[in-house]
N, C-alpha and C positions, 0 to 999 in steps of 0.2 A: 790527796792530803786529808788527814783525819780532822774533822771539824768538831769543836767543842760545842755541843748543843744539848738541849734537854732530852733528846732521844738517844744519846750515846748509851750503849750497853742495855738498851731495852731489847727484849727478845725479838720483837717484830722487826728490828733493824738488822738482824743477822741474815746474810745471804745464804747461810747453810740450811735454812729452813725453806720448804716449798712456799711459793708465793701465796697459795690459798691459806696456809697456816699462818703466815705472817699477817695477812689481812685480818684473819679471824682474831688473832691476839691484839692487834691494834684496835679493832672495833670494840673489843671488850673493855678497853681502857677509856673509851670516849664518852663524854657527856652528850646530851642531845644537842646542845649549842655547838659543840665541836664537830659533831656529825654534820649538822646543817651547814656549818662554815665550809666544809669540804665540797658541798654541792653548789657553792656560790662563787662569785667572782668579783673583781674590783678593777676599775679602769682608772688608774691614777693619772694618766696623761690626757684624759678627756677634757677638751676645751669647754669652758663655761663662759659664754659671751656675757658682757656686762649687762645687756638688757635682760638676759635670763636671770642673772643674780638679782637684779632689781625686782623682777617678777616674783622670784622666790621670797625675797625679803618682804614684798607687799603681802604675800600670803602667809607671812610669819612662819616660814619653814613648813608649810602644809605638808604633812607626811602621810595623810591617809589617801591621797590621790583622788579626791573627789572631783578635781578639775577634769574637764574633758579636753580633747585636742582643740576644740574650738575656743575654749576658755584660755588656752595658752598660746594663742596666736596662730590659728590654722592658716591664715592668709599670709603669714610672714614669709619673706624670702629665705628659703632653707638651703640655698646653694652652697653655704659654707659647711653644712653638716656632712659627716661621714657615716651617719647611721640615721635611720628613720626616726623622726620626732625626737631628735637628740636634745633639743632645747627643753622638752618637757621633763626629761629625766636628769639632765646634767645638773649636778650640785657639787660644790666644793667638798673634797674628801679629806678627812682626818685619817691617814693610813693606820695609825696605831689603834685608834678607837674602832675603826671598821674591821680590823683583823684581830680583835682581842682573843677570839677563840680559834684563830687560824684562817686559812684561805685556800679555796680549791684552785682557782685559776687567776692569773694576771692577764689582763686584757691589753693587747697591742702596745707594749712599752716602746716599740720602735716605729710603729705605723701610724701614730696619731699626730705626730709633729716632727719637724726635721731635727734629727739628732745625729751627730757624727757616730758611726758605728762603735768606736772605742768608748765614747762618752756614754752611749746607750748601754753598753755592757757594764760599765761601772755603776750606773743607776740600777740596772737589773740585779747585779750582785748585791748591792746595798739592800734592796727590797728583800731578797732571799735570805741574806744574813739576818736581817731584822726578824723575819718570820721564824727562823731556826733558833735564834737566841732568846727571843722574847716570849713566844707563845709556849704554852705548857707542854705540848707534844713536839714542838720544833719541826713541824712538817713544812717543806718548801711548797711553793705553788707551781702548778703546771702553767707554762707560758704559751699563749697562742697568738698567731698573727695571720693576716691575710696573705695569700700568695697566688692570686689568680693570673696575673701577667708577670709573675716573678715575685720575689719577696717584696712586699709593699713597705719599703723602707728607703730612707735617704741614701743615695749613691748605689742602690742595688740595680742590677740589670732589669731592663724593661723588655720582656719578650713579647712576641705577638699576642694578641687577644685570643681567647679560647676559640672563637669562631674561625680564626685564621689557622689554628692547629688542625681543626676539622677539615678546612679547605686543602690542607697538605695531604690528607689521606695517608698519614705516615705515623703509625703508632710507635714505632721504634724510636724515631727522632723525638717524639713527645715524651717518651719515657726518659730519654737522655736529658732533655730539658728539665723535667721534674726532679730528677736526681740532683742536678746542679742547683736548682732552687733550694732543695732540702739541705744540701751541704752548706750553703750560706746561712740558712736559718739555724741549723744545728751548731754551727761554729760560734754563734752569738748567744746560745743558750735558750733557743726557742724549741718547744717540744711538739707543737701541734699547728698544722696549717689548715686554714678554712678554705679548702679547695679539694676537688674540682666541682664546678657546677654541672650537674647531670640533668638539668631540666631540658626536656625536648621541646623545641620551638613549635608553638601552635598558631601564633599570630605575630606577624612581623612588626606590628606596631608597638609591641611591648619593648620598653626601654632596655631590658636586660638581654636582648637577643645577642648582643656582643659577647656576653659572658658564657653563652651556651656553646655546645658543640654541634648545633644544627638541628634539623627537623626529622632525622631518621634515627630510631632507637638503636639500630645495630651500629651505625657509625658512632653515635654518642657512647655506646657501650665499649666499642673497641678503643676509641681514643681516650675516653675517660678512665678505663681500666689501666691503660698504659701509663697515664699520668699518676694514678694511685700507686702502681708498682714502683715507679721512679721515686716518688716522694717518700714512700715507706722504706725504700732501700737505703735512704740516708739516715734513717732512725727517727724521722719526723712523722707524726700521726697525720694521716690524711682524713679530712672531714668531708663527707659527701653532702652536697646540698643542691636543691632544697627539697627535702623529703616530706611530701610529694604533691605534685599538681600545680606548683606555683606558676609555671609558665602558661597555664591554660585559663587565666582569668578572663572573665567576660569583658569584651571590648579592649582587651590587652592593657587594662588599667592595673598598675602596680598595687598589690595587696587586694585586688578585687576578688569577689566570690568566684568559685570555679563550679560551673554547672556540668560536671563531667560524670558520666556513668561508670560503673565498675569495670566494664569490659575495656573501654578506652584507657582507663587508669592501669589496668593489668597488662594490656598488650602494647601500649605506647609509652606510658610514663614510668612504670616500675622496672622494666628490664634493665636499664643501665645501672640502677642502684644494686640490683641483685648481682649483676655481673661484676661490678667493682668490689663487692663484698666477697663473693665466692672465688673469683679469679684474680682479683687485685689485692685482696687482703686488707681492705680499708678497716681502720679501727675506730672510726667515729662517724656519726651521722648528725646532721643538723636538720631540724624540722622546718617545714614550710610555714610561712605566715598565713597561708590561705585557709578559707573555708571550702572544703570539697563536699559537694552535695549537701551543704548546710552545716557540716561539722567542722569546727576549727581544728586543724591538724595538731596544734599544740595541746589539745585535749582529746585526741583520738587514739584510744588504745588499740583499735582494730588495725591501724597502720603501724604505730610505734612499738607495739608489743606483739600482736597476733602475726602480722606479716613479717615484720623485721626480725623478730627473735624466734618465734615459734615455727614459722614456715622456713625462714632462711637460715636460722641458727646463728644469727649475729650475736656476738658476746662482748662487743665494745661498748663505748659510751654514746649516749644521745645527748647532744648539747642544744640548747635553745638558740634560735636565731635571736639577734639582739632585741631584747625587750618583748619577745613574742609571748612570754608568759604573762607579763603585765598587760599585753594587748587583749588578753581574754576579758579583762575588765574594761580597758579603756576604749577598745575598738569593736570587739565582738559582742560585748555586753552579755556574757554568759556567766560572769562571776560578780559578786557584789562587794568583794574586798580583795586586797592583795593576797591574803592568806588562802582564800577560796580559789583564786587563780592558781596559786602554787599547788594546792591540793589536787586540782584537776590535772595539771601537767605532770606532777609526780606520779599520780595514779596511772596516767596514760603511758608513761615510760620515759619522760625527759629526766635525765640524771643531773644535768648541770645547768644552772641559770646564767646566761650571758646577756650583756657584758658586765653588769653589776648586780649585786644581790639586793633585790627589792621584795620578791615574793617568797623566796626560799629561806629567808632569815627569820626574824622574830615573829612576823605574821603567821608563818607556817608552824613555828614552834608552839605558839599558843593553841593551835588546833590539835597538835600532837599531844600536848599536855592535857587538854580537855577530853581526849579520847575520840575526837571527831575524825582524826586521821591516824591510822595505825602506824606505829613506829617501824613496823616491818617494811613499809614502803620506803621510808628513809634508809633503812639498812640495805634494801635491795639496790638502790641507786649508789649508796656509799660503797658497797662491796665492789661495784664496777669501777668506780672512780679510784679507789685505793689500789685495786689490782693493776690498773693502768699506771698509776704512779710507781708501784713496785716494779713493774716491767721496765719502766724508764730509769730505774735506779734511784728514784727520789726518796725512797724509804731506807736506803742503805746507810749504815752507820758512818761510812767514810765518803758519802756523796759530798762533792764540793760545788758551790754555786759558780765557781770560776770556770767558764767554758774552756775546754782544753785547746780549742783552735782559734780563739778570739784574737790573739796577738797579731797585729798587722794584717788582719783579714781583708781581702779585696772582694767586695760584693759584686764587682763587674769585671771579672778577670777576662783575659783574651779567650779562654775556652768558652765562656758564656757567650761572648760576642760572636764567636764562630757558630755556635748552636743557634743563636738568635738570627744570624744571617741566613743559615741554611733553612730554618723554618720559615722565615719571611719569604725567601725566594720560592720555596716549594708551595707556599700558600697563595701566591698571586695567580689570579685566573685571567687568562686571555679569553674574553667573551666572544669576540669575533674580530675579523681583520679583512673585511670585504674589499677595502681599498688597497690592501697590501702595504699599508703605511708602516707597519711594524715588521721587523725591527727598523728603527729610523735609519735612513740612508746615511752613510758616513760622510757624504759630500754636502750635507745641509749646511748652509752658511748662517741662516738666521731663523730661529724658532721662537715663537711667542709661547710663554709658559704662564697660563692664566688661571685664576680661580683662588678661592679662599684657603684651599688646602695645599697650594703649590709651594709656599715658602714658610711653612709652619711645621716644625718637627713634632710638636705636640699633637698634631692631627693624626699621628701614627700610634698614639697611646690610648689604651682603654681606660675606662672610668676607675678601675682599681689599680692602675699604675700610680706610683707615688707622685710623679709630676702632675697628674690630673686630679689625684685624690686629695692631696694635702697642700702641695706647693702653690696653688692659686692664691692661698692666703699669705704666701711669703714670696712675692715676686722678685724680691731682691736677691734670692738665692739661685735663680735659674733652675735648671733641671737636675743638677747634681750628677749628671752623666753626660757623655758626649752623644749627640744625635744630629744628623744632617737632615735638613728639609729636602724635598725632592728637587727643588731648584738648585740648591747647593750641591746635591749629589750629581745632577746632570752636568753641572759645570765641571765637576771633578772627573766625571766619566768621559766627557767630550770637550776638552778645553778649547778645541779649534772652532767650535760652533758658538755663535753669539746667541745667548739665551736671554730674551727680553721678558721681563716680568711685569704683570699688572694683576692686582687682586681681583678686580671686577666687581665683587660684592662680598659682604660678610657671609659667614656660614648661616647665621640664624636671623639676623635683622633684615628688614625689608628696605635696605638702602641700595638704590639703583644708581647712585651718583658715579660709581666707578665703571659702569658697563661701557660707556662711550670710549673711555681710554682703552679698555680691554679690546673692544672692537677695532680701534685704530691700530693697536699693536698687532692684532691678527691680520689685518689687511696689509700691513707692511712686512709680514713674515712669509716665508715659504710654507710653513706648517704651523699649526697651533695645537698645543697640548693643554687641554682644560682639565683642571684637577678640582673636583667637587666632592662633597660628602659631609662628614660630621666633625664635631668637636665634642669629645666625651666629657661628661661631667656627672654630677650627682644632684638629684632632687631639683631639677629644673635649671641647673647650672650648665647644662650642655644640651645637645640634640640627641645624644645617645648615652645610655647608662642608667643606673638605678634611679627610678623616679623620673625618668625622661621619656615618658610614653608619648606617642604622637597620634593625631586624629586620622591622618592618612599617610600614604607612602610617597608623596611628592618629595623631591629633594628639599631640604630645609630652606627657609627664606626665599630668595628670588634666584636661586641657582639654576632652576630650569630655564628661567628667562635669559640668564647669562648664556647658557648653552645654545638656546635658540638664536640669540643675537650673533653668536660666533659662527653658527652654521650658515647663517644668512650672508656672511661675508664672501662665501665661495672659496675661502682658504681651506685646504684639507684639515680636518679636525680629528685628533685622537682624544677620546673621552676616558678619563681615569677617575674612578669612584673610589674614594678612601673612606670607608664607613664602618659602622658597627652593626648595621642592619641592611638588608637588601632594599634599595629604593626602586621605584617604578621607572624603568628606563625605556619602556616600550615606545614612547613618542620619539626617541632618538635612535632606536634600533634600525640599522641599515642606512642611516643618514650620516653617521660618522664613519671616517675611514678605518677606525679601529676602536675597540672598547675594552677596557681593563678594569677588573674588580680587585681591589686590595682591601681585605678586612683588616683594620688596625694592625699593621705589620711590625710595630715595636721599634726599638732603638736602631735597628739596622734596616728599617723600612725604606729610607731614602736611597741608599745604595742598591738595595734589592730591586726597587722599582726602576731605578735608572738602568740597572743591568738588564731588566726585562725589556724596557723601551728601546735600549740601544743594541740589544742582541747578544750581550755577553752571557745572559741567562736565558735558556729556553724554558718558557713557562710550562708548569705541569700541575698547577692547582686546579681543583674541581669544586664546583659549588656545593656547599653543605646545606644550602637553602636555595629556593627558587628566586629568580629575579622577576618581580611582577611586571605585567604589561602596563597597567593603569593604576593611578594612585588610590582610587576609591573602590575598585572592584574587589579588593581583599581576596585574592585567590587563596584557596586552601593550600596547605602544604601538599606535597605530591602524594603523601601516604593516605589515599582516599579510595573508597569503593567507586564502582562505575557511576553512581549518581553524583558523586563529587566532581567528576571529570566532564561529564556531558552536559551541555547547555541546550543542545538542539531541540527545539520544540517545547522546552519547559521553562526557559528563563532567557531574559534579554541580556543577562550578564555572562560574558564568556569567562571561562576559567583557565584559558591557555596562558602560561607565563611567557615573558619575553625570553627567558633562558631557564631550562629545566634543572631540577636537582641532578647533581653529578656532572653537569656540563663544564667543559673547558677545552680549549684548543691549544695548538702547538705550532712552532715554526718548522716542524717536520710533519711527515704523514705516516700513518700506520695501516697495515693490512691485517685483517683478522680472517682466519680460516681454520679448517680441520677440527671442527667441534666433534668430540667423542664422548659417549656416555658409557659408563661401565655396566649398566643394567637398565632394562626397560620396565622391570617390576621390582619393587623394593618393599619389604615388610614395613609396617608402621613403627617398628623399632629398629629399622636398619639404616643404611646409608648408601649414597651413590656418589661416584666420582664423575665430574664433568671437566673436560679439558679442551683447550683450544690453542692455536698457534697465533702469535702476534709478531709481525715483522715491521721493522723500520724501513719504509720505502723512500724516505727522503734523503737529503744530503748532509744532515747534521745529526749529532746525537740528541736523543730526546727521551722522555719518559711518558709512557702510556699508563693510564690508570684503568685497569680492567675491572669492571663491576658486574657482579652476578646478582640478578634479581630473580624472583619467582612470583608466580601468579597461581592462585587456586581458583580455577574458573567456575566451579560449582561446589558450594559448601552450605552447611546449615545456616550460615549467616553471611551477609555480604562481606567480601574480602577485598583488600586493596588491589587496584589494577596492577601495580607492581610494588615489590617490597625488597629492599636491599638484603641480600643474604651473605655477601662476601665481597672482598675487593683486594686488589694487589697493585702496587706500583711496580712497573716493569721498565727498567733502564735498558735502552737499546742504542748501540752504535749504528751508523748507517749500514743497511743491508743485514743487520743482525736479527735473528729470529729466536724466540723463546716459546717453550710450552708452559702454559699456566694451567694448573690443576687444582680444582676445588673439591674438597671432601664434604659433602652436604649430608648431615644427619637428618632423619625424618623429624626429629624434635624441632628443627628450625622452621618447620611449617606449622607448628602448633599455634593454636589461638584459643581464646576464651569462648566457650560455646554457650548455648542457650541456658544451661543450668549453672553458668558461672564457673565451670570446671575447665581447666586448660587441657585441650585434647589434640591428638594427632588423628586426623580423619582419613580413611581410605578414599582413593579417587585419583584423578589425573592431576598432575602438577606440571605447569609449564615453566621451563627455565629460560631466562632471557639474559644473554651476554651482551653488554652494551658499554658504550663510551659515556652514556648518561642514562637517566631513567627514560628518556624519550628517544635516544639514539641506539636502538637495539641492532646489533650486528649479526648475531647468530641466535638461533632458537632450537631448543630440544624439549622433549617431554618424557615423563615416566609416570608410572602408576604406583601409588601406595596401596599395598594389599594387606588383607587381614582385618582384625577387629579395630574398632575405635579404641584408642589407647590414651589413658591419662598421662600427661607429661608433668611430672611433679617437680619438686625443688632440686632433684638430681639430674634434670634434663640437660642436654648439650646446649651451650649458649653461643658457641662460636663456630665458624666454618674455617677449618685449616686450609691454607693455600700454599702451594709450592711453585716456584719458578725454576725451570730447568732448561738446559741447552736443548735446542731442537736437533734434528739429525744432521742438518747442515745450515750454514749461514750463506745466504745468497747475496750477490751484488745488489746494490741499491738500484 
């Protein structure tokens, strides 16, 4: 439908002109204030607590920001916040006054408070109509939302957390999930999703481990790129975060400084971002809050322009993490005014300030007018922003704010739940089963189900799920979706068994008063399932999530004491950890009859876990992070050189995990054989094929996850003992055999050398085919020949793999 707005019949609104020409014509019409308005944002739904209003009133509307974080209540409980230091920046907003010259982005109209989807669409349409009818140019705003475990909105599907996607080792299913998330967002008029998180885990104590895709850059690249493809396929812009280094803060403290050198940054942190741009087609990037080697990323042109744009050819938009530009003044202390903070970020390459305009508005305009900041920098960012709006159709003369698919939209349809179920099931990891307690025998009459996560469906949700992100402030509304706890799911799965429940202890608090009752329940049962782990939240409101960092890796609260008390009963115990990070389970390893790890498995997590425990589902998840042995030893991630793995003779701290990266077992067994290599010598610009046979030797269907690692035994710099180069999920019926073939390009062995150039170096390469980084089944080697070769921005990033029938399927 054609809208009557100030832009009707303007040349730049014509779709007959090329996008570049339309943007050029529009920019020529714009005043400085209108240009800067397109680089800003507004968060109309931001909650402003009463105490914050009182503080602002006491400061008489202080607008110059001279207050520090300490001055504004640094010790206040921030568990109700959905963004860092929200109370410092939250102020009542006059929409008309704030958008006098237009608006670049609308921040989270659905994700900040519970609003029925149809009502949210009406509000959004009203905002867009107002912008189109009232402002001089009539430009609508681009709308962004969070979408890490699904669209973060009321009544939307809650999929497993990112770390659970990685545990599934299933890029295709993740792509399907992301497309479904994008379809729901697009149907309500949302244009941009702030996902995925491509930070590679470096320290498990960091609260945002649950939001990551694990500790290996290749796995993060593969799963993250698949998510980007899915979201972008729905017409929603995918935003990569947090570029870069955020996950490597000292002592795992959120927003802490990052003491990382350029080689680790280049070889571990940056590859997933490059892959998601080159292979996934991501159209937006969000900066990291961090200081990397002393330079705040929000003001670092070497990352935001040199690497991102000049080396990788990225031509999308860079958006700031929430208030990251203001933090240059408030937290980093490298700017003495909001305008100076804005100038530094604009010069470095940030195009849009989120979530509200503080630095890119009048403070920056004053510096441009005075000649201290070239207007060309404003135009550089503006061109990117307007080009993206044009590509989305927002500049078209006939664009309507009424979303075409909004009428009667279901944000949690059956297809979403089916995808959520499959992803939950495939991401559950059977750590071990020494007592053969799993699957639970069908004849069990009485089972004790104990622990703080046993009868709480919200224990399955990540910190950016709407139920844990917003709804804690609205307990009267419930979750807005259906979700069963594990206890409820077990009762549905096996109605003939008596499932007796005791909480035992809380997740976080040191309350031991319920342990005696839990022990009594276990003593009176044939078997005990103890369900421990996390409750996700934000800024101290949970044990996992943004701002929920921990001092060590012991289970939160007194949960370890609960497990020990249950083990002492003599009743067989199945340990189930439902968490956002890996906790130290070494003290319990081998003492429980079975152990299961489920990283926040989402709305279908209860039935998925019940299916695994009772045998309806054969587990196939693999660990995307190691499970530590001890709480305080802080084992490195597996991706370490020899000195990181060996403690003999040099340290009293052992570095052996309880369970290694890539580990996971099954209710069936697999035999590996027949490794073949296509060549023993390969040029430094060539490739080699390695294949093997995998056969299901058990009595039930199952899935093996074949993992290809490599090792460079002698190089100009120490190299990882093993490094993931490829993987494949292989589904096998009993007795069935398949050949798995990897095509490994020499580029996959590249690393950043002594002169900081990424190179492929001649020499011997060991290939390791394994069921985990520590369980290597077959070994081969070849030699790279020829000169040292520079591997540039056109290098091969992925290892293709094919699974084909073997010559014959043998009986089990």
